[in-house]
C-alpha positions in Angstrom: 172.6 45.0 93.3 171.5 41.9 91.5 168.1 40.7 92.0 167.5 37.5 93.9 165.5 34.5 92.5 162.3 33.5 93.8 162.5 30.6 96.5 161.1 27.0 97.3 163.6 26.4 99.9 160.9 26.5 103.0 163.3 24.8 105.4 165.9 27.7 105.0 163.0 30.4 105.4 162.1 29.1 108.6 165.5 28.0 110.0 167.0 31.5 109.4 164.0 33.6 110.5 163.9 35.1 106.9 161.7 38.2 106.9 158.5 37.4 105.2 155.6 40.2 103.8 152.3 38.5 103.7 150.5 40.3 101.1 147.1 38.5 101.7 144.2 40.4 103.2 143.9 41.2 106.8 141.4 38.5 107.7 143.5 36.0 106.0 146.6 36.9 107.8 144.8 37.0 111.4 143.6 33.3 110.8 147.2 32.1 110.4 150.6 33.1 109.1 154.4 32.5 110.0 156.5 33.6 112.8 157.6 37.2 112.2 155.6 37.6 109.1 154.4 41.1 108.4 151.0 41.9 106.7 151.1 44.3 104.0 148.1 43.4 101.9 147.5 44.1 98.3 143.7 44.2 99.2 142.1 44.9 102.3 139.1 42.7 103.4 136.3 44.5 101.7 138.4 44.7 98.3 139.2 41.1 98.4 135.6 40.1 99.0 134.4 42.2 95.9 137.0 40.9 93.7 136.1 37.2 94.9 132.6 38.0 94.1 133.5 39.3 90.9 135.8 36.0 89.8 133.0 34.0 90.5 130.4 35.7 88.6 132.4 37.1 85.7 135.9 35.3 85.5 139.3 36.0 86.1 139.8 38.9 83.8 137.1 41.0 85.2 138.2 40.3 88.6 141.7 41.6 87.8 140.2 44.7 86.4 138.1 45.3 89.3 141.1 44.8 91.6 143.3 47.4 89.6 140.2 49.9 89.8 140.0 49.4 93.5 143.8 49.6 94.2 144.6 52.7 92.4 145.5 56.2 93.0 146.6 57.2 96.4 145.3 53.7 97.8 147.8 52.0 95.5 150.7 54.6 96.6 150.3 54.0 100.3 150.6 50.1 99.8 153.5 50.8 97.3 155.2 52.6 100.2 154.6 49.9 102.7 156.2 47.2 100.5 158.9 49.6 99.4 159.7 50.4 103.1 159.4 46.6 104.0 161.9 46.0 101.1 164.3 48.6 102.2 164.3 47.3 106.0 164.6 43.7 105.1 166.6 43.4 101.8 167.0 39.5 102.5 163.4 39.0 102.7 160.6 37.4 100.4 156.8 38.2 99.6 154.0 35.7 99.7 150.3 35.4 98.9 148.2 32.5 99.4 149.3 30.2 96.5 152.2 32.3 95.0 149.9 33.4 92.4 148.3 36.5 91.2 148.3 38.7 94.2 152.2 38.2 94.9 153.2 38.5 91.3 151.3 41.6 91.0 152.6 43.0 94.1 156.2 41.9 92.8 155.5 43.9 89.5 154.5 47.0 91.1 157.6 47.1 93.1 159.7 46.3 90.3 158.1 49.3 88.6 159.1 51.4 91.5 162.7 50.1 90.9 162.9 47.1 93.5 163.4 43.8 92.5 162.0 41.7 95.5 161.6 37.8 95.2 158.5 35.9 96.4 157.9 32.8 97.9 156.7 30.2 95.2 153.7 28.2 96.4 152.9 30.9 98.7 151.3 30.5 102.2 149.7 27.1 101.2 152.7 25.6 100.2 154.9 26.8 103.4 152.1 25.6 105.7 151.8 22.2 104.0 155.7 22.1 104.6 155.3 22.9 108.3 152.5 20.5 108.8 154.5 17.7 107.3 157.5 18.4 109.1 156.0 18.5 112.4 154.3 15.1 112.0 157.6 13.7 110.7 159.7 15.5 113.7 157.1 14.3 116.3 157.6 10.8 115.0 161.4 10.6 114.8 162.4 13.0 117.7 163.3 11.9 121.4 161.7 13.8 123.9 162.2 14.3 127.7 159.4 15.7 129.7 160.0 18.2 132.5 157.4 17.8 135.2 156.9 19.4 138.6 154.3 20.7 141.2 152.8 24.1 140.4 155.2 26.9 141.2 158.5 24.8 141.0 159.7 27.0 137.9 159.6 24.7 135.2 159.5 27.2 132.5 162.4 28.8 133.9 164.7 25.4 134.3 163.3 24.4 131.0 165.0 27.2 129.4 168.3 26.5 130.8 168.2 22.9 129.3 170.1 21.7 126.1 167.5 21.6 123.7 164.1 22.9 124.9 160.9 23.7 123.1 159.0 26.2 125.1 155.1 25.1 124.4 153.9 27.7 127.0 155.8 30.5 125.3 154.6 29.3 121.8 150.9 29.4 123.2 151.7 32.7 125.0 149.9 31.1 128.2 151.2 29.5 131.5 148.9 26.6 131.0 146.4 27.0 134.0 143.2 29.1 134.9 145.9 31.8 136.1 147.8 31.4 133.0 146.7 34.1 130.4 148.9 36.7 129.3 148.4 40.6 128.7 148.8 39.9 125.1 146.5 37.5 123.3 147.4 34.0 122.4 148.2 33.0 118.8 145.5 31.5 116.5 145.7 27.6 116.7 147.2 27.8 113.1 149.9 30.2 114.2 150.6 27.9 117.4 150.9 25.0 114.9 153.4 27.1 112.8 155.4 28.4 115.8 155.6 24.8 117.1 156.8 23.4 113.8 159.4 26.1 113.2 160.5 25.4 116.7 161.2 21.8 116.3 162.8 22.3 113.0 165.2 24.5 114.8 165.8 22.1 117.5 166.3 19.2 115.3 168.7 21.2 112.8 170.5 23.6 115.0 171.0 21.6 118.3 170.1 17.8 118.0 169.5 15.4 120.8 166.6 15.0 122.8 163.9 17.7 122.8 163.0 19.0 126.2 159.3 19.8 126.7 157.5 21.0 129.8 154.4 18.6 130.8 151.4 19.9 129.5 147.7 18.9 129.2 146.1 18.5 125.9 145.3 22.4 125.8 147.6 25.3 126.6 144.9 27.8 126.9 142.9 27.6 123.9 145.9 26.2 121.9 145.6 22.4 121.3 148.6 20.1 121.2 148.6 17.7 118.4 147.3 14.5 119.2 150.4 12.7 117.9 152.6 14.9 120.2 150.4 14.3 123.2 150.7 10.3 122.6 154.7 10.9 122.6 154.7 12.8 125.7 152.8 10.4 127.4 155.2 7.6 126.8 158.4 9.7 127.2 161.2 9.7 130.3 160.1 12.3 133.0 162.3 14.5 134.9 160.7 15.8 137.9 161.7 19.2 139.7 161.3 19.6 143.4 161.2 23.1 145.3 160.3 23.9 148.8 156.9 25.4 149.3 158.4 28.8 150.2 160.4 29.0 147.0 157.3 27.9 145.1 155.2 30.6 146.7 157.8 33.3 145.8 157.8 32.2 142.2 154.0 32.1 141.8 153.9 35.6 143.5 156.5 36.9 141.2 154.8 35.5 138.0 151.5 35.9 138.5 151.3 39.0 141.1 154.4 40.8 140.4 154.9 40.4 136.6 151.3 40.6 135.6 150.5 44.0 137.6 153.6 45.3 135.9 152.5 44.2 132.4 148.8 45.4 132.9 150.2 48.8 134.2 152.5 49.1 131.2 149.9 48.2 128.7 146.8 50.2 130.3 148.1 52.9 132.7 148.0 53.0 136.3 144.3 53.2 137.0 143.0 51.0 134.3 145.8 48.6 134.6 145.4 47.9 138.2 141.8 47.1 137.7 142.4 44.9 134.9 144.9 43.2 136.9 142.7 42.9 139.9 139.9 41.4 137.3 142.6 38.7 135.9 143.4 37.3 139.3 139.8 37.2 140.7 138.2 35.7 137.3 141.2 33.1 137.2 139.9 31.9 140.7 136.4 32.2 139.8 137.1 29.8 136.7 138.1 27.0 139.1 135.2 27.7 141.5 133.4 24.4 141.0 136.4 22.5 141.4 137.4 24.0 144.5 133.8 23.9 146.0 131.9 26.9 147.1 133.2 27.3 150.5 137.1 26.9 149.8 136.5 29.3 146.7 134.8 31.9 149.0 137.6 31.8 151.7 140.4 32.1 148.9 138.6 34.8 147.3 138.3 36.6 150.4 142.0 36.2 151.0 143.0 37.3 147.6 140.7 40.6 147.6 142.3 41.4 151.1 145.7 41.0 149.6 144.8 43.1 146.6 143.6 45.9 148.9 146.9 45.6 150.8 149.1 45.9 147.8 146.9 48.9 146.6 147.4 50.6 149.5 151.0 50.1 150.3 152.6 48.1 147.4 153.2 45.3 149.5 152.8 41.9 147.9 153.6 39.5 150.6 149.9 39.3 151.7 149.4 37.2 148.4 151.5 34.6 150.0 148.4 33.4 152.2 145.9 32.7 149.2 148.8 31.0 147.3 149.8 28.8 149.9 146.3 27.6 150.5 145.8 27.0 146.8 148.8 25.0 146.4 148.5 22.7 149.5 144.6 22.2 149.2 144.2 22.2 145.4 147.2 22.0 143.1 149.4 19.7 145.1 146.9 17.0 145.7 145.8 17.1 141.8 149.4 17.1 140.7 150.4 14.3 143.3 147.5 11.9 142.0 148.8 12.5 138.3 152.3 11.8 139.2 151.4 8.7 140.8 150.3 7.4 137.4 153.6 8.1 135.9 156.1 6.7 138.5 157.6 4.3 136.2 158.7 6.9 133.6 160.6 9.1 136.1 164.5 9.2 135.4 165.6 11.9 137.8 163.9 13.9 140.4 165.5 16.6 142.5 166.1 20.6 142.4 166.9 22.7 139.4 170.6 22.1 139.8 170.1 18.4 140.1 168.0 18.6 136.7 170.6 20.8 135.1 173.3 18.4 135.6 171.3 15.4 134.6 170.6 17.2 131.3 174.2 18.2 130.6 174.8 14.4 131.0 
């Protein structure tokens, strides 16, 4: 099989979800990488730290020599096996380090000595990150946006995913965007979120085209911050507003925040620990908005929530959660949303149920 050349076609990498092997140290990977990239480091954090000090004090040649000493024998064999396995599982992939320099070329050389030609991304992480930053700013400036809004519990994310060209900000941030919005798995780093957003925008532009549909979000989705330029464009974009009856909204919220979250915690932590962690998740989410609710209302809602949790634990019946959900919607979320929507009346182009929204988007 002929060897493939190294690449600088960053656009093709991201549009086609090409597998990427990140040979940077774990600490670098944790701060930010790319969607689908796998960390298979040349050096671990401690080894990288020691080589870096050596480089500063004694120069490149000494640092390279130290690196060879640290990554040798069984350690080298283990890392080489991880690289070979990745190459075998992803023959269409590429490897990269920070700048496409010494670490990626050494990895490439060792893999080649083991009988596998595997290409690298020229310019490495730094060049790909720069490409995504520049692409995102360009796409934010040039794209047409339509913003999907609606009261809490109207199923905005579900409807968004049925529209022609959606970019799911909450999905990219792994957070539902409210006090109750955290997921069982952690959010991405800010850099990872920005990289995911840029790739999603590139796909929306190159694969689909037309207006990009976004859910109405505040500046922060959990701890992930939207680019200021995107917030400015969203604030001026047309609004489509989804309406749902209160009973349907209560059901959707219970499904998302009670049924699904309790199942997710149980799947992750087991029955006993999963239940305790789910219970803590719900009560902590309510406690985070205590000041905005006021002490008396918060205490009343907390009591309702605790009673519903007790019933759920004893019998598996989740309908007792409807009481606190209804109260929280009617007395907290709805007044807040209605006030915000009043400020945006001139931007609304359509308002109605999910089918009305879908029909309008299909044009």
